[in-house]
C-alpha positions in Angstrom: 182.9 7.7 135.2 179.2 8.5 135.5 177.8 10.3 132.5 174.6 12.3 132.2 171.7 10.4 130.6 171.6 12.9 127.8 175.2 12.1 126.8 174.6 8.4 126.7 171.4 8.9 124.8 173.1 11.2 122.2 176.0 8.7 121.8 173.4 5.9 121.2 171.6 8.1 118.7 174.8 8.7 116.7 175.7 5.0 116.7 172.3 4.0 115.5 172.4 6.5 112.6 175.4 4.6 111.2 174.3 1.1 112.2 172.6 -0.3 109.1 175.0 1.0 106.5 176.8 -1.9 104.9 175.1 -4.4 107.1 175.4 -8.1 106.3 173.2 -11.1 107.2 176.2 -12.4 109.2 175.8 -9.6 111.6 178.9 -7.7 110.5 179.4 -4.8 108.1 181.4 -4.2 105.0 182.1 -0.5 104.2 185.1 -0.5 101.9 187.0 2.7 101.1 186.0 4.7 98.1 182.8 2.8 97.5 179.1 3.9 97.6 178.8 2.4 101.1 181.6 4.5 102.5 179.9 7.5 100.7 176.7 6.8 102.7 178.7 6.9 105.9 180.2 10.3 105.0 176.8 11.7 104.0 175.3 10.7 107.4 178.3 12.2 109.2 177.8 15.5 107.3 174.1 15.5 108.2 174.9 14.9 111.9 177.2 17.9 111.8 174.5 20.0 110.2 172.0 19.0 112.9 174.5 20.5 115.5 174.5 23.7 113.4 178.0 23.2 111.9 179.0 23.5 108.3 180.7 20.7 106.5 183.1 20.4 103.6 184.8 17.7 101.5 188.4 18.0 100.6 190.2 17.1 97.3 190.4 13.4 98.2 186.9 12.9 99.6 187.6 13.4 103.4 184.7 15.0 105.2 185.0 17.7 107.9 182.4 19.3 110.2 182.8 22.0 112.8 185.0 25.1 112.7 186.6 25.8 109.4 189.1 28.3 110.9 192.2 28.5 108.8 194.6 28.7 111.8 194.7 27.3 115.4 192.2 24.6 114.8 192.2 21.3 116.8 191.2 18.3 114.6 189.6 15.2 116.0 189.8 12.5 113.4 189.0 8.9 112.6 187.5 6.9 109.7 184.1 5.4 108.6 185.2 2.5 106.4 185.6 -1.1 107.6 187.2 -4.4 106.8 185.2 -7.1 105.1 182.6 -8.5 107.5 183.9 -6.3 110.2 182.5 -4.6 113.3 180.6 -1.4 113.9 182.9 0.3 116.3 186.3 0.4 114.6 186.6 4.0 113.4 183.0 5.0 114.0 183.6 5.3 117.8 186.2 8.0 117.1 183.8 9.9 114.8 181.0 9.7 117.5 183.4 10.9 120.1 184.3 13.9 117.9 180.7 14.8 117.4 180.1 14.6 121.1 183.0 17.0 121.7 181.6 19.4 119.1 178.3 19.3 120.9 179.9 20.1 124.3 182.1 22.8 122.8 179.1 24.5 121.4 177.0 24.2 124.5 179.8 25.5 126.8 181.3 28.0 124.4 184.8 26.4 124.2 187.0 29.3 123.1 189.2 27.4 120.6 188.2 26.1 117.2 187.4 22.4 116.9 186.8 20.3 113.7 186.0 16.6 113.3 187.4 14.8 110.2 186.3 11.5 108.7 189.2 10.2 106.6 188.7 8.0 103.6 190.0 4.4 103.2 191.8 4.0 106.5 191.6 0.2 106.2 193.7 -1.7 103.6 190.8 -4.1 102.7 190.0 -2.5 99.3 193.3 -1.5 97.9 195.9 -3.3 100.0 197.1 0.1 101.4 196.0 1.8 104.6 195.3 5.4 105.6 194.9 6.7 102.0 192.7 9.7 102.8 194.8 11.0 105.6 198.0 10.0 104.0 197.4 12.0 100.8 196.4 15.3 102.5 199.4 15.1 104.9 201.8 14.1 102.1 202.7 10.9 103.9 201.5 9.2 100.8 202.2 10.3 97.3 200.5 9.9 93.9 203.1 7.6 92.5 202.7 5.2 95.4 198.9 4.9 95.2 197.6 5.8 91.7 198.0 2.3 90.4 196.4 0.5 93.4 193.6 -1.8 92.3 190.3 -2.2 94.2 188.7 -5.6 94.9 186.4 -4.7 91.9 189.4 -4.3 89.6 189.4 -0.5 89.3 192.5 1.6 89.9 192.5 4.3 92.5 193.5 6.7 89.8 190.4 6.0 87.7 188.1 6.2 90.8 189.5 9.6 91.6 189.1 10.8 88.0 185.4 9.7 88.0 184.8 11.5 91.3 186.7 14.6 90.5 189.2 14.0 93.3 192.9 14.8 93.2 195.8 12.5 93.9 198.0 15.5 94.5 196.0 17.6 97.0 197.4 20.6 98.9 198.8 19.7 102.3 196.4 20.2 105.2 197.6 23.2 107.3 196.6 25.5 110.2 196.3 22.8 112.8 197.2 23.3 116.5 196.7 19.6 117.3 195.3 16.3 116.1 193.5 13.9 118.5 191.9 10.5 117.8 189.8 8.1 119.8 189.8 4.5 118.9 188.8 1.1 120.3 192.0 -0.6 121.6 191.6 -3.7 119.3 193.4 -5.6 122.0 192.8 -6.9 125.6 195.2 -4.7 127.7 192.6 -2.2 129.0 189.9 -4.7 129.6 192.2 -7.2 131.5 193.8 -4.4 133.6 190.4 -2.8 134.4 191.6 0.6 132.9 189.1 3.0 131.4 191.4 4.7 128.8 194.7 4.2 127.2 197.1 7.0 126.3 199.0 5.9 123.2 202.8 6.4 123.2 203.8 4.8 119.9 202.0 3.4 116.9 203.6 0.3 115.4 205.0 0.6 111.9 203.3 -1.8 109.4 205.2 -3.4 106.5 203.0 -5.3 103.9 204.1 -7.7 101.2 202.8 -10.0 98.6 204.7 -13.2 97.7 203.7 -15.0 94.5 204.5 -18.7 94.3 204.4 -20.5 91.0 204.6 -24.3 90.6 202.8 -26.5 88.1 199.0 -27.2 88.0 198.6 -30.9 87.2 196.0 -33.6 87.6 195.8 -34.5 91.3 195.2 -38.1 90.6 197.6 -38.8 87.8 200.7 -37.0 89.1 203.0 -39.0 91.5 203.8 -37.2 94.8 207.5 -37.2 94.0 207.1 -35.4 90.7 204.9 -32.5 91.9 205.6 -28.7 92.1 202.8 -27.9 94.5 202.7 -24.2 95.2 200.3 -24.6 98.1 202.6 -26.9 99.9 205.4 -24.3 99.6 203.0 -21.7 100.8 202.0 -23.8 103.8 205.6 -24.3 104.8 206.3 -20.5 104.4 203.3 -19.6 106.4 204.5 -21.7 109.3 208.0 -20.2 109.0 206.6 -16.7 109.1 204.7 -17.7 112.3 208.0 -19.0 113.8 209.8 -15.8 112.9 207.1 -13.7 114.4 207.3 -15.6 117.7 211.1 -15.2 117.7 210.7 -11.4 117.3 207.8 -11.1 119.8 210.2 -10.0 122.6 210.6 -6.8 120.6 206.8 -6.4 120.2 206.9 -7.4 116.6 204.2 -9.5 115.0 203.8 -11.2 111.6 200.6 -12.5 110.0 199.7 -14.1 106.7 196.2 -12.8 106.2 195.7 -13.5 102.5 196.0 -16.9 100.6 194.8 -16.9 97.0 195.2 -20.2 95.1 194.9 -21.0 91.4 193.1 -22.8 89.9 191.5 -23.5 93.3 189.6 -26.7 92.4 189.6 -30.1 94.1 191.2 -32.3 91.5 194.1 -30.0 90.4 197.5 -29.5 92.2 197.7 -25.8 93.1 199.8 -24.1 90.4 199.9 -20.6 91.8 199.5 -19.1 95.3 199.5 -15.5 96.4 200.3 -14.7 100.0 199.5 -11.3 101.7 201.8 -10.7 104.6 201.5 -8.1 107.4 204.4 -7.3 109.7 204.2 -4.7 112.5 206.4 -3.5 115.3 207.9 -0.5 117.1 211.6 -1.6 116.8 213.1 -0.8 113.4 216.0 -3.3 113.9 213.5 -6.1 114.6 211.4 -5.1 111.6 214.4 -5.1 109.3 215.5 -8.4 110.6 212.2 -10.2 110.2 211.7 -8.8 106.7 215.1 -10.2 105.6 214.4 -13.5 107.2 211.0 -13.9 105.6 212.5 -13.2 102.1 215.4 -15.7 102.9 212.9 -18.3 104.0 210.9 -17.9 100.7 214.1 -18.4 98.7 215.1 -21.5 100.5 211.7 -23.2 100.5 211.0 -22.4 96.9 214.5 -23.6 95.8 214.0 -26.9 97.6 210.5 -27.4 96.2 211.2 -26.3 92.6 208.8 -23.3 92.9 209.3 -19.9 91.3 208.6 -16.9 93.4 208.3 -13.2 93.3 208.1 -10.8 96.2 206.5 -7.3 96.2 206.5 -4.7 99.0 203.1 -3.0 99.1 203.7 -0.4 101.7 205.9 0.5 104.6 205.4 3.0 107.5 207.9 3.6 110.3 206.8 3.4 113.9 205.3 6.8 114.9 205.6 8.4 118.4 202.8 10.5 119.8 203.6 13.9 121.3 205.0 13.6 124.8 203.2 16.8 125.8 199.9 15.6 124.5 200.3 12.3 126.3 200.9 14.2 129.6 198.0 16.5 128.9 195.6 13.6 128.2 196.8 11.8 131.3 196.2 14.9 133.5 192.8 15.4 131.9 191.9 11.8 132.8 193.1 12.4 136.4 190.9 15.5 136.7 187.9 13.5 135.6 188.7 10.5 137.9 189.1 8.3 134.8 191.7 5.6 135.1 194.4 5.6 132.4 197.6 3.9 131.4 200.2 4.6 128.7 200.5 1.9 126.0 201.6 1.2 122.4 199.3 0.6 119.5 199.8 -2.5 117.4 197.3 -1.3 114.9 197.8 1.5 112.4 195.6 4.6 112.6 195.1 7.9 110.8 197.0 9.6 113.6 200.2 8.2 112.1 200.1 10.8 109.4 200.0 13.9 111.6 203.0 14.1 114.0 205.0 16.0 111.3 202.3 18.6 111.1 201.2 19.2 114.7 201.1 17.9 118.2 199.3 14.5 118.0 197.7 12.2 120.5 195.5 9.1 120.7 193.0 7.8 123.3 192.1 4.1 123.4 188.9 2.7 125.0 188.3 -1.0 125.9 186.6 -3.4 123.5 185.1 -6.6 124.6 187.7 -9.4 124.8 189.9 -7.3 122.6 188.0 -8.4 119.5 188.2 -6.2 116.5 188.0 -6.6 112.7 185.2 -9.0 113.5 181.4 -8.9 113.6 181.6 -9.6 117.4 183.4 -6.3 118.0 181.8 -4.3 120.8 182.6 -1.2 123.0 180.2 0.2 125.5 178.6 3.6 125.0 179.9 4.6 128.5 183.5 3.9 127.3 183.0 6.0 124.2 181.8 8.8 126.5 184.8 8.3 128.8 187.2 8.8 126.0 185.3 11.7 124.5 185.3 13.4 127.9 189.0 13.0 128.3 189.6 14.6 124.9 187.3 17.4 125.7 188.9 18.0 129.1 192.3 18.1 127.3 190.9 20.7 124.9 189.6 22.8 127.8 193.1 22.8 129.2 194.6 23.8 125.9 192.1 26.8 125.8 193.4 28.2 129.1 
């Protein structure tokens, strides 16, 4: 879709305002949830809303909103401003930029329905091992007892962070919404490889996250014979490969399994690893498949550890079921794309998003835009300004239809 130069220019201006925050010499960014870096992102967002003439407010958990503060009938466009460690600059931010562009168009054209843009705190799990904290708390999809004791990478509990900032772990439930919409980069290759401009999300895969702790015996690496070792790292290596095998077995059901964290103690060259912690991420849209792979991972850990004389402990960090987007919103977004001449396709989301928290409250939909080679959670992440404008225009066209 061809866009006016003014829209591309404004999109670029918004992107550049966020660009340097949390920047690393590697070229990536680190903007962890509930840190001063994330605070800076929210301050910039609030200022950008003010430049458009909109008020802003922060809720009881630190989420920031700009636009209409109407108590009823408001459409919320949401995303996040935190990132993974050494991540890219488009994940989350593209959705906030799209929301600000929609606000600008709505003001210029006098859209007769209230629209608000929300930046939710700590969508990524990088800091606390739990995702969508800001949106989850205000929708009651997450509760105090599940998150209060979570510990940040700096060793501080979420409860203490909230206390120091005057936030509440038991906020009132967000209300008065007519709908929730979110734009996000796809974080996969389907749109790019199919030459499609936007994706209309049908289902968001449900993530299940675990930690498995393996304990062997740390001994001298030169003096301990191979046959007499209890090497926790070797057990971990075998389990990692078994998890990969199980993920491949369940791939037919669109289930995936990843070991993304390996922490070893004492982690020195001349000592047999005595303890290893694994962080495991399983996702899918088929509950039977998710249940099956969870049981098989735990069974594999028991078998491998028993054979290798390793103690183990398993801990489930979080679990969310697959979430379906509204069928009516999917159809409305599809028709909006058709009116604009923007190619679209319906698809699933393998990644989790703040949109997962809203279907119990209101009609919910998501729009994907392509990202280069499907790369995300990586400093090489890239999406074109034109693609952000494509997705934003589809959302705005949908809202114009909702206003009729």
